[in-house]
Every structure is written in structure tokens, then in C-alpha cells.
NUROLO-711158 format. One line per 3 residues: number of its first residue (from 1); their letters; for each residue x, z, y of C-alpha. Coordinates in nm, 2 decimals. Layout:
NUM = a = X Z Y ~ ...
***
This chain:
1 = mae = 16.53 1.18 10.66 ~ 16.23 1.08 10.79 ~ 16.06 1.18 10.48
4 = fad = 16.20 1.52 10.46 ~ 16.06 1.55 10.81 ~ 15.69 1.42 10.69
7 = rmk = 15.69 1.62 10.39 ~ 15.83 1.91 10.61 ~ 15.53 1.85 10.89
10 = sft = 15.28 1.84 10.58 ~ 15.41 2.09 10.47 ~ 15.38 2.35 10.77
13 = dhl = 15.07 2.16 10.82 ~ 14.95 2.26 10.49 ~ 15.09 2.62 10.53
16 = rss = 14.90 2.66 10.91 ~ 14.59 2.52 10.75 ~ 14.64 2.74 10.45
19 = ies = 14.71 3.05 10.67 ~ 14.39 3.02 10.93 ~ 14.21 2.98 10.58
22 = rna = 14.31 3.25 10.49 ~ 14.26 3.46 10.80 ~ 13.92 3.29 10.83
25 = ala = 13.89 3.43 10.47 ~ 14.00 3.78 10.56 ~ 13.75 3.83 10.85
28 = hvh = 13.51 3.72 10.65 ~ 13.56 4.00 10.40 ~ 13.61 4.26 10.69
31 = aea = 13.31 4.16 10.79 ~ 13.11 4.14 10.50 ~ 13.31 4.48 10.41
34 = ehl = 13.16 4.66 10.75 ~ 12.91 4.55 10.70 ~ 12.86 4.66 10.30
37 = fer = 13.00 4.96 10.46 ~ 12.76 5.00 10.77 ~ 12.43 4.95 10.47
40 = tqa = 12.64 5.18 10.20 ~ 12.62 5.45 10.52 ~ 12.26 5.33 10.62
43 = fmg = 12.18 5.41 10.21 ~ 12.34 5.77 10.19 ~ 12.15 5.84 10.51
46 = nva = 11.86 5.81 10.37 ~ 11.90 5.97 10.05 ~ 12.06 6.27 10.23
49 = eqh = 11.74 6.28 10.41 ~ 11.55 6.18 10.11 ~ 11.77 6.48 9.91
52 = rar = 11.70 6.74 10.20 ~ 11.33 6.69 10.21 ~ 11.31 6.74 9.84
55 = aee = 11.49 7.04 9.88 ~ 11.26 7.17 10.19 ~ 11.00 7.12 9.91
58 = lqa = 11.15 7.28 9.62 ~ 11.24 7.59 9.87 ~ 10.89 7.59 10.01
61 = tma = 10.68 7.62 9.64 ~ 10.94 7.85 9.49 ~ 10.82 8.12 9.81
64 = ahr = 10.52 8.03 9.79 ~ 10.58 8.08 9.31 ~ 10.83 8.38 9.43
67 = kec = 10.45 8.51 9.63 ~ 10.26 8.43 9.33 ~ 10.52 8.60 9.07
70 = rqr = 10.54 8.95 9.31 ~ 10.19 8.97 9.37 ~ 10.10 8.86 8.98
73 = aae = 10.36 9.16 8.93 ~ 10.22 9.42 9.17 ~ 9.82 9.33 9.00
76 = lrd = 9.99 9.37 8.64 ~ 10.16 9.67 8.73 ~ 9.82 9.86 8.93
79 = nhq = 9.65 9.73 8.57 ~ 9.87 9.93 8.43 ~ 9.89 10.18 8.62
82 = ksl = 9.53 10.26 8.62 ~ 9.51 10.17 8.23 ~ 9.78 10.49 8.20
85 = ekm = 9.55 10.71 8.42 ~ 9.27 10.61 8.26 ~ 9.43 10.75 7.85
88 = rcd = 9.58 11.06 8.05 ~ 9.20 11.15 8.15 ~ 9.03 11.00 7.80
91 = lkh = 9.36 11.25 7.67 ~ 9.25 11.54 7.89 ~ 8.89 11.55 7.82
94 = mls = 8.98 11.51 7.38 ~ 9.20 11.76 7.42 ~ 8.96 11.96 7.63
97 = qtr = 8.67 11.89 7.36 ~ 8.95 11.98 7.05 ~ 8.99 12.30 7.24
100 = atr = 8.64 12.40 7.29 ~ 8.57 12.28 6.93 ~ 8.83 12.51 6.87
103 = qdt = 8.72 12.81 7.01 ~ 8.39 12.78 6.91 ~ 8.48 12.74 6.56
106 = vke = 8.73 13.08 6.57 ~ 8.43 13.22 6.78 ~ 8.20 13.13 6.50
109 = msn = 8.49 13.21 6.24 ~ 8.53 13.58 6.40 ~ 8.17 13.70 6.40
112 = sfq = 8.12 13.56 6.07 ~ 8.40 13.81 5.99 ~ 8.27 14.07 6.21
115 = har = 7.93 14.02 6.00 ~ 8.12 14.05 5.67 ~ 8.28 14.31 5.76
118 = nql = 8.02 14.52 5.93 ~ 7.83 14.41 5.55 ~ 8.07 14.54 5.41
121 = ald = 8.14 14.85 5.56 ~ 7.78 14.91 5.49 ~ 7.76 14.87 5.17
124 = lre = 8.08 15.10 5.13 ~ 7.92 15.38 5.32 ~ 7.59 15.33 5.07
127 = asn = 7.86 15.30 4.80 ~ 8.01 15.63 4.96 ~ 7.67 15.85 5.01
130 = awr = 7.59 15.69 4.67 ~ 7.88 15.91 4.50 ~ 7.87 16.21 4.70
133 = qfa = 7.51 16.28 4.58 ~ 7.59 16.19 4.28 ~ 7.88 16.41 4.30
136 = asr = 7.72 16.64 4.45 ~ 7.46 16.69 4.23 ~ 7.71 16.76 3.91
***
């Protein structure tokens, strides 16, 4: 029986040693896991901080770009309004010149017609006088 007892003692010693070794390994794994968790949290904190900083930079850039775009749009709108106003002014001037030219042309045509009418009337009067003189002499 001593052999069985020795084997049992050896087995329990080995089991105890194994449990202690396992507990030490578990403690080491837990410590490493805690250390890894802390490093991961620090890394993620740095990543989050960098993300925040880049987001702020991006927002500032976008705000500046938005302001730039608004200014550019305002300039384009102003230039367009000025261009439209110039076109309107040029068109009014052109229409005014066309109207004046048309009125002058109509006036010249009217004067020419009046002159032709007067000439015709004078010619008809002379023809009428010639006819009356012819008719009176007969």
C-alpha cells in the first residue's frame, strides 16, 4: 500500500504543482491582458484624438472653402448683373438709334413724297392750264 500512497502523494504533488503553475500562468495571462487592454485604450485614445484634430482641421478647411465659394458666387452674380445691365443699356441705345434712323428715314420718305406730290400737282396744274387754254381757244 505504500506504493499506492507514494503514487497518490506524487500525483497530488504533481497536481498541486500543475495547479500552481496554471494559476501563475493565468495570473501572467491576466496581467498581460490588462497591460494589452491599457495599451489598446491608450492607442485608441490617441487615434480618437487624432481623428478629432483632423475633423476640426477639415471643418475649418470646409468653412474657409464655403466662405470662398460664397464670395466667388457673389462675384459671379455681381458680374452677371453688371453684364445684364450693360446689355440692357446697349440694347436701349441700339433701339434708340434704330428708332431715330427709322424716324429720319420716314421723315425723308415723307418729304420726298411731299415733294413728288407737289411736283405732280404743279405738273397737273400746268397740264390743266394748257388744256383750258386749248379748250378756250377752240
